[in-house]
N, CA, C and O atoms as a GROMACS GRO file, in nm:
protein
  376
    1MET      N    1  -3.159  15.314  11.712
    1MET     CA    2  -3.130  15.433  11.791
    1MET      C    3  -3.122  15.552  11.697
    1MET      O    4  -3.066  15.542  11.587
    2ASN      N    5  -3.175  15.665  11.738
    2ASN     CA    6  -3.182  15.780  11.649
    2ASN      C    7  -3.063  15.875  11.667
    2ASN      O    8  -2.985  15.861  11.761
    3ALA      N    9  -3.051  15.969  11.576
    3ALA     CA   10  -2.938  16.062  11.575
    3ALA      C   11  -2.935  16.148  11.702
    3ALA      O   12  -2.827  16.183  11.750
    4THR      N   13  -3.051  16.182  11.755
    4THR     CA   14  -3.057  16.263  11.877
    4THR      C   15  -2.996  16.188  11.994
    4THR      O   16  -2.922  16.246  12.074
    5THR      N   17  -3.026  16.059  12.005
    5THR     CA   18  -2.971  15.977  12.112
    5THR      C   19  -2.820  15.966  12.099
    5THR      O   20  -2.748  15.977  12.198
    6HIS      N   21  -2.772  15.943  11.976
    6HIS     CA   22  -2.627  15.935  11.953
    6HIS      C   23  -2.560  16.067  11.992
    6HIS      O   24  -2.456  16.066  12.058
    7ALA      N   25  -2.617  16.178  11.951
    7ALA     CA   26  -2.560  16.309  11.982
    7ALA      C   27  -2.558  16.332  12.133
    7ALA      O   28  -2.462  16.388  12.185
    8ALA      N   29  -2.663  16.291  12.202
    8ALA     CA   30  -2.668  16.307  12.347
    8ALA      C   31  -2.560  16.224  12.415
    8ALA      O   32  -2.499  16.269  12.512
    9ARG      N   33  -2.535  16.104  12.364
    9ARG     CA   34  -2.427  16.021  12.420
    9ARG      C   35  -2.292  16.088  12.403
    9ARG      O   36  -2.212  16.093  12.496
   10VAL      N   37  -2.267  16.139  12.285
   10VAL     CA   38  -2.140  16.206  12.258
   10VAL      C   39  -2.124  16.325  12.353
   10VAL      O   40  -2.015  16.347  12.406
   11GLU      N   41  -2.229  16.401  12.374
   11GLU     CA   42  -2.221  16.516  12.464
   11GLU      C   43  -2.197  16.474  12.609
   11GLU      O   44  -2.127  16.544  12.682
   12ARG      N   45  -2.254  16.360  12.651
   12ARG     CA   46  -2.225  16.310  12.786
   12ARG      C   47  -2.079  16.271  12.799
   12ARG      O   48  -2.016  16.300  12.900
   13LEU      N   49  -2.024  16.205  12.698
   13LEU     CA   50  -1.882  16.169  12.699
   13LEU      C   51  -1.797  16.296  12.704
   13LEU      O   52  -1.705  16.307  12.785
   14ARG      N   53  -1.830  16.391  12.617
   14ARG     CA   54  -1.755  16.517  12.611
   14ARG      C   55  -1.757  16.587  12.748
   14ARG      O   56  -1.653  16.634  12.795
   15GLY      N   57  -1.872  16.594  12.809
   15GLY     CA   58  -1.884  16.660  12.939
   15GLY      C   59  -1.798  16.595  13.045
   15GLY      O   60  -1.730  16.664  13.122
   16ARG      N   61  -1.800  16.463  13.051
   16ARG     CA   62  -1.719  16.391  13.151
   16ARG      C   63  -1.570  16.413  13.129
   16ARG      O   64  -1.495  16.438  13.223
   17LEU      N   65  -1.528  16.404  13.003
   17LEU     CA   66  -1.385  16.419  12.972
   17LEU      C   67  -1.338  16.563  12.991
   17LEU      O   68  -1.227  16.585  13.040
   18GLU      N   69  -1.420  16.660  12.954
   18GLU     CA   70  -1.381  16.800  12.976
   18GLU      C   71  -1.373  16.831  13.124
   18GLU      O   72  -1.283  16.903  13.167
   19GLN      N   73  -1.465  16.779  13.202
   19GLN     CA   74  -1.464  16.802  13.346
   19GLN      C   75  -1.342  16.737  13.411
   19GLN      O   76  -1.280  16.797  13.499
   20ALA      N   77  -1.306  16.617  13.369
   20ALA     CA   78  -1.196  16.543  13.431
   20ALA      C   79  -1.059  16.595  13.389
   20ALA      O   80  -0.965  16.593  13.469
   21PHE      N   81  -1.046  16.641  13.265
   21PHE     CA   82  -0.912  16.670  13.212
   21PHE      C   83  -0.889  16.810  13.159
   21PHE      O   84  -0.774  16.846  13.138
   22THR      N   85  -0.990  16.891  13.138
   22THR     CA   86  -0.976  17.021  13.072
   22THR      C   87  -0.879  17.007  12.954
   22THR      O   88  -0.772  17.069  12.953
   23PRO      N   89  -0.916  16.928  12.857
   23PRO     CA   90  -0.823  16.896  12.748
   23PRO      C   91  -0.792  17.015  12.657
   23PRO      O   92  -0.874  17.105  12.636
   24ALA      N   93  -0.670  17.012  12.604
   24ALA     CA   94  -0.629  17.109  12.503
   24ALA      C   95  -0.695  17.074  12.370
   24ALA      O   96  -0.722  17.161  12.287
   25ARG      N   97  -0.721  16.945  12.351
   25ARG     CA   98  -0.789  16.897  12.231
   25ARG      C   99  -0.870  16.774  12.267
   25ARG      O  100  -0.825  16.689  12.344
   26LEU      N  101  -0.989  16.764  12.213
   26LEU     CA  102  -1.076  16.650  12.238
   26LEU      C  103  -1.158  16.622  12.113
   26LEU      O  104  -1.233  16.709  12.066
   27GLU      N  105  -1.145  16.502  12.061
   27GLU     CA  106  -1.224  16.460  11.947
   27GLU      C  107  -1.295  16.330  11.986
   27GLU      O  108  -1.232  16.237  12.037
   28ILE      N  109  -1.424  16.325  11.960
   28ILE     CA  110  -1.502  16.205  11.988
   28ILE      C  111  -1.574  16.167  11.860
   28ILE      O  112  -1.646  16.248  11.802
   29ARG      N  113  -1.555  16.044  11.817
   29ARG     CA  114  -1.623  15.995  11.698
   29ARG      C  115  -1.713  15.878  11.738
   29ARG      O  116  -1.669  15.784  11.804
   30ASP      N  117  -1.836  15.886  11.697
   30ASP     CA  118  -1.934  15.781  11.725
   30ASP      C  119  -1.929  15.680  11.610
   30ASP      O  120  -1.969  15.711  11.497
   31ASP      N  121  -1.880  15.561  11.638
   31ASP     CA  122  -1.871  15.454  11.538
   31ASP      C  123  -1.982  15.351  11.554
   31ASP      O  124  -1.972  15.241  11.500
   32SER      N  125  -2.087  15.384  11.628
   32SER     CA  126  -2.193  15.289  11.660
   32SER      C  127  -2.259  15.229  11.537
   32SER      O  128  -2.291  15.110  11.537
   33ALA      N  129  -2.279  15.307  11.434
   33ALA     CA  130  -2.347  15.258  11.314
   33ALA      C  131  -2.272  15.141  11.251
   33ALA      O  132  -2.333  15.052  11.192
   34ALA      N  133  -2.141  15.141  11.263
   34ALA     CA  134  -2.060  15.034  11.206
   34ALA      C  135  -2.073  14.904  11.285
   34ALA      O  136  -2.029  14.799  11.239
   35HIS      N  137  -2.132  14.911  11.403
   35HIS     CA  138  -2.144  14.794  11.490
   35HIS      C  139  -2.288  14.752  11.514
   35HIS      O  140  -2.316  14.675  11.605
   36ALA      N  141  -2.379  14.801  11.433
   36ALA     CA  142  -2.522  14.767  11.447
   36ALA      C  143  -2.538  14.615  11.440
   36ALA      O  144  -2.481  14.550  11.353
   37GLY      N  145  -2.615  14.561  11.533
   37GLY     CA  146  -2.637  14.417  11.537
   37GLY      C  147  -2.532  14.341  11.614
   37GLY      O  148  -2.549  14.222  11.640
   38HIS      N  149  -2.425  14.406  11.652
   38HIS     CA  150  -2.318  14.344  11.730
   38HIS      C  151  -2.367  14.312  11.870
   38HIS      O  152  -2.436  14.394  11.932
   39ALA      N  153  -2.334  14.196  11.921
   39ALA     CA  154  -2.376  14.156  12.056
   39ALA      C  155  -2.329  14.261  12.156
   39ALA      O  156  -2.211  14.296  12.158
   40GLY      N  157  -2.418  14.310  12.236
   40GLY     CA  158  -2.385  14.410  12.337
   40GLY      C  159  -2.403  14.552  12.290
   40GLY      O  160  -2.399  14.645  12.371
   41ALA      N  161  -2.422  14.573  12.161
   41ALA     CA  162  -2.432  14.709  12.108
   41ALA      C  163  -2.554  14.782  12.162
   41ALA      O  164  -2.556  14.906  12.164
   42ARG      N  165  -2.655  14.709  12.205
   42ARG     CA  166  -2.775  14.774  12.260
   42ARG      C  167  -2.747  14.841  12.394
   42ARG      O  168  -2.818  14.933  12.434
   43GLU      N  169  -2.643  14.794  12.464
   43GLU     CA  170  -2.610  14.850  12.595
   43GLU      C  171  -2.532  14.981  12.586
   43GLU      O  172  -2.507  15.045  12.688
   44GLY      N  173  -2.495  15.021  12.468
   44GLY     CA  174  -2.422  15.146  12.453
   44GLY      C  175  -2.356  15.153  12.318
   44GLY      O  176  -2.358  15.058  12.240
   45GLY      N  177  -2.296  15.269  12.291
   45GLY     CA  178  -2.235  15.291  12.161
   45GLY      C  179  -2.088  15.257  12.157
   45GLY      O  180  -2.026  15.226  12.259
   46HIS      N  181  -2.033  15.263  12.037
   46HIS     CA  182  -1.891  15.242  12.012
   46HIS      C  183  -1.831  15.378  11.976
   46HIS      O  184  -1.881  15.447  11.887
   47PHE      N  185  -1.726  15.416  12.045
   47PHE     CA  186  -1.669  15.549  12.028
   47PHE      C  187  -1.518  15.543  12.013
   47PHE      O  188  -1.452  15.451  12.062
   48ARG      N  189  -1.465  15.644  11.944
   48ARG     CA  190  -1.320  15.669  11.937
   48ARG      C  191  -1.296  15.805  12.002
   48ARG      O  192  -1.360  15.904  11.968
   49VAL      N  193  -1.202  15.807  12.095
   49VAL     CA  194  -1.169  15.930  12.167
   49VAL      C  195  -1.022  15.961  12.144
   49VAL      O  196  -0.936  15.876  12.166
   50ALA      N  197  -0.994  16.083  12.100
   50ALA     CA  198  -0.858  16.135  12.090
   50ALA      C  199  -0.853  16.256  12.182
   50ALA      O  200  -0.929  16.352  12.165
   51ILE      N  201  -0.764  16.251  12.281
   51ILE     CA  202  -0.760  16.356  12.382
   51ILE      C  203  -0.615  16.396  12.411
   51ILE      O  204  -0.526  16.312  12.418
   52VAL      N  205  -0.594  16.526  12.427
   52VAL     CA  206  -0.464  16.582  12.465
   52VAL      C  207  -0.486  16.663  12.592
   52VAL      O  208  -0.566  16.757  12.593
   53ALA      N  209  -0.415  16.626  12.699
   53ALA     CA  210  -0.433  16.695  12.826
   53ALA      C  211  -0.305  16.690  12.909
   53ALA      O  212  -0.230  16.592  12.904
   54THR      N  213  -0.282  16.794  12.985
   54THR     CA  214  -0.163  16.798  13.071
   54THR      C  215  -0.165  16.688  13.177
   54THR      O  216  -0.059  16.648  13.226
   55ALA      N  217  -0.281  16.640  13.213
   55ALA     CA  218  -0.292  16.534  13.313
   55ALA      C  219  -0.219  16.407  13.269
   55ALA      O  220  -0.185  16.324  13.353
   56PHE      N  221  -0.194  16.392  13.140
   56PHE     CA  222  -0.127  16.272  13.089
   56PHE      C  223   0.025  16.283  13.087
   56PHE      O  224   0.095  16.186  13.057
   57GLU      N  225   0.076  16.400  13.119
   57GLU     CA  226   0.221  16.422  13.119
   57GLU      C  227   0.287  16.325  13.216
   57GLU      O  228   0.248  16.317  13.333
   58GLY      N  229   0.387  16.252  13.169
   58GLY     CA  230   0.462  16.159  13.253
   58GLY      C  231   0.390  16.028  13.283
   58GLY      O  232   0.439  15.947  13.362
   59LYS      N  233   0.275  16.006  13.224
   59LYS     CA  234   0.197  15.884  13.247
   59LYS      C  235   0.219  15.784  13.134
   59LYS      O  236   0.244  15.823  13.019
   60THR      N  237   0.212  15.657  13.166
   60THR     CA  238   0.221  15.553  13.063
   60THR      C  239   0.088  15.546  12.989
   60THR      O  240  -0.012  15.601  13.033
   61SER      N  241   0.091  15.477  12.877
   61SER     CA  242  -0.031  15.458  12.799
   61SER      C  243  -0.138  15.388  12.883
   61SER      O  244  -0.255  15.427  12.879
   62LEU      N  245  -0.100  15.287  12.958
   62LEU     CA  246  -0.194  15.215  13.043
   62LEU      C  247  -0.254  15.307  13.149
   62LEU      O  248  -0.375  15.304  13.173
   63GLU      N  249  -0.172  15.389  13.212
   63GLU     CA  250  -0.222  15.484  13.313
   63GLU      C  251  -0.321  15.582  13.250
   63GLU      O  252  -0.423  15.614  13.310
   64ARG      N  253  -0.290  15.630  13.132
   64ARG     CA  254  -0.378  15.724  13.062
   64ARG      C  255  -0.513  15.659  13.032
   64ARG      O  256  -0.618  15.720  13.053
   65HIS      N  257  -0.510  15.537  12.982
   65HIS     CA  258  -0.634  15.466  12.952
   65HIS      C  259  -0.716  15.446  13.079
   65HIS      O  260  -0.838  15.465  13.078
   66ARG      N  261  -0.651  15.410  13.187
   66ARG     CA  262  -0.722  15.391  13.313
   66ARG      C  263  -0.785  15.522  13.360
   66ARG      O  264  -0.896  15.522  13.414
   67MET      N  265  -0.716  15.632  13.340
   67MET     CA  266  -0.769  15.762  13.378
   67MET      C  267  -0.895  15.795  13.298
   67MET      O  268  -0.994  15.844  13.353
   68VAL      N  269  -0.890  15.769  13.168
   68VAL     CA  270  -1.006  15.796  13.083
   68VAL      C  271  -1.122  15.704  13.120
   68VAL      O  272  -1.236  15.750  13.132
   69TYR      N  273  -1.093  15.576  13.139
   69TYR     CA  274  -1.199  15.483  13.180
   69TYR      C  275  -1.261  15.525  13.313
   69TYR      O  276  -1.382  15.514  13.331
   70ALA      N  277  -1.180  15.572  13.406
   70ALA     CA  278  -1.233  15.618  13.536
   70ALA      C  279  -1.326  15.737  13.516
   70ALA      O  280  -1.430  15.745  13.581
   71ALA      N  281  -1.288  15.828  13.428
   71ALA     CA  282  -1.373  15.946  13.402
   71ALA      C  283  -1.506  15.907  13.338
   71ALA      O  284  -1.606  15.975  13.356
   72LEU      N  285  -1.505  15.798  13.262
   72LEU     CA  286  -1.625  15.754  13.190
   72LEU      C  287  -1.699  15.640  13.260
   72LEU      O  288  -1.796  15.587  13.206
   73ALA      N  289  -1.654  15.602  13.377
   73ALA     CA  290  -1.706  15.482  13.445
   73ALA      C  291  -1.858  15.477  13.455
   73ALA      O  292  -1.918  15.372  13.430
   74GLU      N  293  -1.921  15.587  13.489
   74GLU     CA  294  -2.067  15.588  13.506
   74GLU      C  295  -2.142  15.568  13.374
   74GLU      O  296  -2.260  15.532  13.374
   75LEU      N  297  -2.074  15.590  13.263
   75LEU     CA  298  -2.138  15.577  13.131
   75LEU      C  299  -2.117  15.439  13.069
   75LEU      O  300  -2.185  15.404  12.972
   76MET      N  301  -2.024  15.362  13.125
   76MET     CA  302  -1.995  15.230  13.069
   76MET      C  303  -2.114  15.137  13.088
   76MET      O  304  -2.173  15.132  13.196
   77GLY      N  305  -2.148  15.063  12.983
   77GLY     CA  306  -2.258  14.969  12.988
   77GLY      C  307  -2.394  15.032  12.967
   77GLY      O  308  -2.492  14.961  12.945
   78ARG      N  309  -2.400  15.163  12.973
   78ARG     CA  310  -2.526  15.232  12.949
   78ARG      C  311  -2.513  15.314  12.820
   78ARG      O  312  -2.584  15.289  12.723
   79ASP      N  313  -2.424  15.411  12.821
   79ASP     CA  314  -2.401  15.494  12.703
   79ASP      C  315  -2.286  15.441  12.618
   79ASP      O  316  -2.280  15.466  12.498
   80ILE      N  317  -2.194  15.368  12.681
   80ILE     CA  318  -2.074  15.320  12.612
   80ILE      C  319  -2.068  15.168  12.620
   80ILE      O  320  -2.074  15.110  12.728
   81HIS      N  321  -2.054  15.106  12.504
   81HIS     CA  322  -2.027  14.962  12.500
   81HIS      C  323  -1.877  14.941  12.479
   81HIS      O  324  -1.817  14.852  12.540
   82ALA      N  325  -1.817  15.024  12.394
   82ALA     CA  326  -1.674  15.012  12.364
   82ALA      C  327  -1.618  15.150  12.334
   82ALA      O  328  -1.686  15.235  12.276
   83VAL      N  329  -1.493  15.171  12.375
   83VAL     CA  330  -1.427  15.299  12.346
   83VAL      C  331  -1.281  15.272  12.311
   83VAL      O  332  -1.211  15.199  12.381
   84SER      N  333  -1.237  15.333  12.202
   84SER     CA  334  -1.098  15.327  12.160
   84SER      C  335  -1.036  15.461  12.199
   84SER      O  336  -1.090  15.567  12.166
   85ILE      N  337  -0.923  15.457  12.268
   85ILE     CA  338  -0.865  15.579  12.327
   85ILE      C  339  -0.726  15.605  12.271
   85ILE      O  340  -0.641  15.516  12.266
   86THR      N  341  -0.705  15.730  12.230
   86THR     CA  342  -0.572  15.780  12.198
   86THR      C  343  -0.552  15.900  12.290
   86THR      O  344  -0.623  16.000  12.278
   87ALA      N  345  -0.456  15.891  12.383
   87ALA     CA  346  -0.436  15.996  12.483
   87ALA      C  347  -0.290  16.041  12.482
   87ALA      O  348  -0.198  15.960  12.491
   88HIS      N  349  -0.272  16.173  12.469
   88HIS     CA  350  -0.138  16.231  12.465
   88HIS      C  351  -0.126  16.348  12.561
   88HIS      O  352  -0.225  16.413  12.593
   89ALA      N  353  -0.005  16.372  12.606
   89ALA     CA  354   0.026  16.496  12.678
   89ALA      C  355   0.054  16.602  12.572
   89ALA      O  356   0.092  16.569  12.460
   90PRO      N  357   0.036  16.731  12.606
   90PRO     CA  358   0.061  16.837  12.507
   90PRO      C  359   0.202  16.833  12.448
   90PRO      O  360   0.220  16.868  12.331
   91SER      N  361   0.300  16.791  12.526
   91SER     CA  362   0.438  16.789  12.477
   91SER      C  363   0.463  16.683  12.370
   91SER      O  364   0.566  16.686  12.304
   92GLU      N  365   0.371  16.590  12.352
   92GLU     CA  366   0.388  16.484  12.254
   92GLU      C  367   0.274  16.475  12.155
   92GLU      O  368   0.266  16.381  12.076
   93ALA      N  369   0.186  16.573  12.157
   93ALA     CA  370   0.068  16.570  12.070
   93ALA      C  371   0.110  16.570  11.924
   93ALA      O  372   0.204  16.639  11.885
   94PRO      N  373   0.040  16.491  11.843
   94PRO     CA  374   0.072  16.485  11.699
   94PRO      C  375   0.033  16.612  11.628
   94PRO      O  376   0.053  16.624  11.507
   0.00000   0.00000   0.00000
């Protein structure tokens, strides 16, 4: 997979997350290269997402993860094979 394809995937993730949460901070790291040859890696990339949004205020970690997965649902299995999520409310952002 080429750099243009990876960049396009990151932008699709960014677009979905910005639309769903209007985050105060959003970082997406593409870790796909570290997983080359991994079973299932052809179906999508491996990503790390760090997001800070008011939508997470008062939510548990599990609820936050479910919210992010719901926002990315259409990309799972196509653009995303695996995603690691760190989600915070602004009041607890590091």
